[in-house]
N, C-alpha and C positions, 0 to 999 in steps of 0.2 A: 670503460670497465677497469681502467688502470688503478682507480682509487679503491677497488674492492678485491678481496680474495674469495674465490668460490669455495664454499664448504660442502654443499651437496644439493642435489635436485630434490625439492620437496613436493612437487606437484606438476601436473600437466593437464591442460584443458583446451577448450575451444579458442582461448586467447593466446595460447602458446605455453611456455614453461614458467615455472616458479622456482627460483633458485635462492637458497639461503647463502648469504655472503657475510663477510666481515670487513668492516672499513679499516683500511691500513692506518688511517690517521689516529683513530681512538679505540680500535678493537670492537666497536659496537656492531651488533648483528642486525642485518636488515634482510628483507625479502625483495628480490628483484624479479619483476615480470619481464620476460623476453618475448617480444612479439615480432615475428618475421613480416616486415612490410615490403620486402623487395618485389614480391609478386602481386602486390596490391595495385589497383588503379590509383591515379592521382586523387580521385574523389575519395576512395577508401582511406588513403593515407591522411588526407586532410581530416577525415572523420575521426581517425585514430588520434590525431593531434588535438582535436577538439575534446575528445574523451579525457585526455591528459589534463587539459585546461580545467575541465569539470572537477577532476580529482584534486587538483591543486587548490580549489576553493572549498573543499570539504574539511572544515575544521570543527570537530565535535568530539567530545570525550568517548563517545560510543561508536566512532567510525575510525577504521584503521588509517593512521596518518600517512599522507603522501609526503615524501621528502624531496625528490627531484626526478627529472627524466632527461634522457639524452638519446641520440641516434648514432649507431655505429654499425658498419658493415651490413647494411640492409636490415638492421633490426632496431626496433624501438624498445628502450629499457625504461621501466618505471620502478623507482626505488620507494619501498613502503616500510613502515615499522614492522618488526617481527614480534608476533604474539607468542611468548614462550609457553603459555598455558595450553597450547594446542587448540583444536577446534571442538565445537560442541558435539559433533558426531562421535568423535573418539571418546569424549566425556560420557556420552550416553551409553556407548558400548561397554565402557569400563564398569558400569553399574552391575553387570551380570544379573539383571533381573530385579535388582533392589530399587524400588521406586524412589524418586527424589521427593523431598518435602515440598509442600505447597509454597512455603516461604521462599525456598530456593528457586522454584519454577517462576514465581511471580517477579522476583528480583531480576532474573535473567530476561524474562519476557518484557518487563518495563523498559529495560535498557535497549532491547532490540527495537521496541516501538519508538523510543526517543530518537534512535538513529534513522529509522524509516520516516518518521515525521520530518526530520531535518532535510532528507532528500526529496520527499514528496512536496514539501512546501516550496522547494526550488524547482518544481516542474520536472523532476527526474524520476524515472522508473528504474528500480534495481534489476528486475527481470530474472534474477537467478538466486532468490532467497532460498537457502537450504542450510541444514545444520553444518555442512562442510564449509560454508562461507561465513560462519559466525565463530569468532575467535575469542579466546580468553587471554588476558594479559597476565603478567607474573603475579599481580595482586588480586586477580580474579575478576577484573572488569571485563564486561562483554564489549566486543567491537565487531561491527558489521564490515565485511570486506568484499573483495572481488567485484569491483564495478567494471570489469573488463568488457562486459557486454551490456552495460547500462546504455540508455539512450536519452539524450536531452530532448525535451519536447518544447517547442515554442508554442505560443497560444493558438496558432492556426494550423499546426502540423497535423496531418492524418495520423491516427494512432498506429503504433507499431503492430505488425501482424505476425512477426517472426515467431515460429514455434521452436523455442529453445529451452534449455535447462534440463535438469534431471527429471525423468518421467514421473517419479512419485510426487512431484510438487506441481505438476501441470494442473491448471484450473479447468473447470468444465467448458468455459468459453473458448479456451485455447484448443481443447480437444475438438470443439465444434467449429474450428476455423473462424472464430470471431476475433475482433481486435483485442490486443493486450492492453490493459489499462491499470490504473492504480489498484483497483479491486482484485486484479490477478495477483499482485504482490501481497494483498491481504489474505487471499486463499493460501498462498505459500506460507505466510506467517502462521496461519492456522495449522498447517501441516507440521511446522516446527514445534508449535505449542503442544500438539498431540503427541509428537515424539518425546517431548520432555515429560509428558504425563504418563505415557505407556511404555516408553523405550522401544516403540515399534512405529512403522509407517502406518498412516491411516488407511491408505489404499495400496494393496499389494496384489499381484497376480503373476502367473507364470509367463505370460506373453503380453505384448503391447495391446492386442485387441481386447483382451479381458480386463487389462488395467484401465484402458480408456472407458470401457463400458461401466466399470465400477465407479470411476470418477464422475461420469455423467449422471448415473442414476442409482448406483449401489449404496447401501448403508455402510457406515464405518463402525467397527466394534466399539461399544461404549467405554467411556473412561471410568475408572474405579470411583465408587461413591465415597471412597476415602477422601476425595477432593471435594471442595465446597461447591454448592449450587452455583455461585457466582462464576467460578472458573469453568464449570461444565457448560453453563448457559452461554458464556462468552465463546467457547469453542463451537457450539452449535451455530452461533451467529456468523463466525468466520467461515463456516462451511456451507453457507447458503448457496444454492446452485445459481441463483440469479445474482449477478454482481451488484445490482442496484440495492439488494437487500443486505449486503455485507456492510458493516460499519467502516467509515474511514479511520485512518490511524488517529486523527484528532478526536474522533468520537470515542475510540477505545480509551485514549488517555484521559477522557473526561469521566469515565466510570469511577465511582467512589473508591472501590477496592484497589483500583489501579492508580488513581490520582494521588492517593495518600503516600505512595512510595516514591514519587518523583523526586522529592527533596533529598532522598538518600543518595541520589546520583548526579544531580546538577546543583551548582551553586545558585544562590538567590539571584545573582546578576545574570547568569545564563538562563535561568527560568524566565526572568523578565524578558530577555532577548528572544528566546525561542517561542514564548507564548504571548508575545505582545499583541497578537490579534484576537486574544481571548480575554474574557473577564476571568481573572485567575484567582478569585477569592479562595477557592477550596485548597490552594497550596499555601495557605498561611499568610503571614503579614507581609510577605515580599511580593505583593502583586504588582503587575506592570502598571505604570501610571496611566490614568484615563486620557484618552485623546481629546485634545481641544478642538472646538469647531474650526473647520478649515485646515486643520493640521494635515500635512501630506501623509498618506498611508504608506506603510512599509510593504515589502514584497509579500509578507505573510498576512496582510490585513484581511484578506478573504481566503477561506480555505481553498488554495489553488487546486488541490487534488480533486475537489468537487467540480471546479470550474473547467479544468482542461483535460481530465483523464477519464471521464465517463465515455462509454461507447458512443460512436458517432450517431447523429440523428437518424440516419437510415436504418439503424438497428433499434429504433423505437425509444431511444433515451435522449432527452433534451440535453444540450450542452450548457444550459443555464438553469438555475433553480427558478421554477415558476411559482407564482403565487397560487394559492388554492383556487380551484375553479369555482368552488361554491361560495366564494366571498361575494356578498351582494354589492352592487354598484351603489355609490353614494348618490342619493337623489339630489337633483339640482336645487340649490338653495334659492328660495324666493324672498323677495323683500317682505319684511314683517308688515302685517296689517296694522292700520291705525287702531288705537285703543277702542274707539267708538264702534268699529266694525267687528272687533274680536269678541267683545263681551257677550252679545246675544246668543251665539251658538258656538262658543269656544270649545266645549267638550266634543261636540259633533265634528268640528273641523279638525281637531287633533286626532280623532280616531281614524279618519280617512287615510292620512298618510301612513299610519301604522299598518292598516289593512293592506294597502298597496305594497308596503315594504315586505310584508310576509308573503304576499303573492309572488313578488319578484324573487325572493329567496327560494321559494319552492320551484319556480321555473328554472332558476340557476342551478339548483341541486339536480333537477331532472336532466338538464342539459349535461351537467358534469357526469352523471351516471351513464348517460347514453354515450358520451365521449369515451369514458373508461371502458365500457362494454365493447365498443367498436375497436378500440386500441388493443384490448385483450384478444379479441378474435383475430385481429391482424397479426399480432405477435405469435399466436398459436399456429396460424398458417405458415408464417416464416419459419418457426421452430420445427414444425413437421417436415417442411421442405429440407431444412438443414440436416435434421436427423436422418432423413431418408438418404440424403447425399452422403452423409458420414457412414451409414450402414453399407452403402454400395462400395465405399472405399475399403471398409473393413471386411467385406464379403469374401475376399480372396484369402483370408486368414491373417493372423498377426505375426509380426516378427518378434523374436525373443527380446526380452528386457534385460539389460545388463544389471546384475545385482550389485549393490554397493558393498 
């Protein structure tokens, strides 16, 4: 800490303290996160150091920039850029009930999505997306911050189950003690978008019990029709109770009214780098070059968020994307008949395979319908059991929710 002068404490959370400092060398202001690791186990310390290594690799215009880290007197210090524009929560409160324009909301939302895409593509969950963790730089650029409780997932790791974060942003699956996944980040993203549109939280209640019940099953107040159908429809998709029905961040960025704004915030080179696993024609002439046959795929060549962060198979969701059950099997090819044998009854012989193909398709569709019906019944039984368990937990009454 000898290189920095403390200015003031600007925050405190589950990770420790956030302190505004000034560098002695150049007078530049930074934020230092102070994390007490003296009481941690060796395993926890190593995990904290790995978190820092993740931060060090986050280089994106819409993510708060990591500068350095060091350990002193039983504490881990992480030095980050200071966003002079404050956080989005304060910006929303400063409106005093005056709604933002749709252009402003979408500009901010696109930048948040670009940051979230960057981390989801790298198999990382943020797990604490909220308006207090979204910052504005001096020139108004949005930057996503506070990865203090993010977790890196390797491709085989069990999904994180920890119930953390501000209660207003908890997803239904977390409230029901299901695994945290990338779609839980998407729910929180929806909560932030709703805040920007209404200047209020989507789900509010006087105690934790009622808040949880609202999140699991309650409606949210509608957004003003002053905003476009596209924006209101997107919000309804982000608030789907079933995580599988929520779009991934890549899917959100592919929507036309969102996609056309990306060029405002990323350079052509960065667009090509960030979207090199997509056919990027809709973003103008700066599309990423097509892959050549046999060319090695990059980290983001398959949407990793789909591959590794869906709920585990025991929760009824496959870890890989399956082909449609209704797709008919390709009939075995037979050697073509000689011309002399084909001609007499050619039409009749051609009709038979077509009839067989249709029968096979019908059988496949019936099997697929039966599989879906059984799966639906199974999930309903599981959900009823989970909901009953959750009601038993809540039966004793809810504890108070701390207001922001």
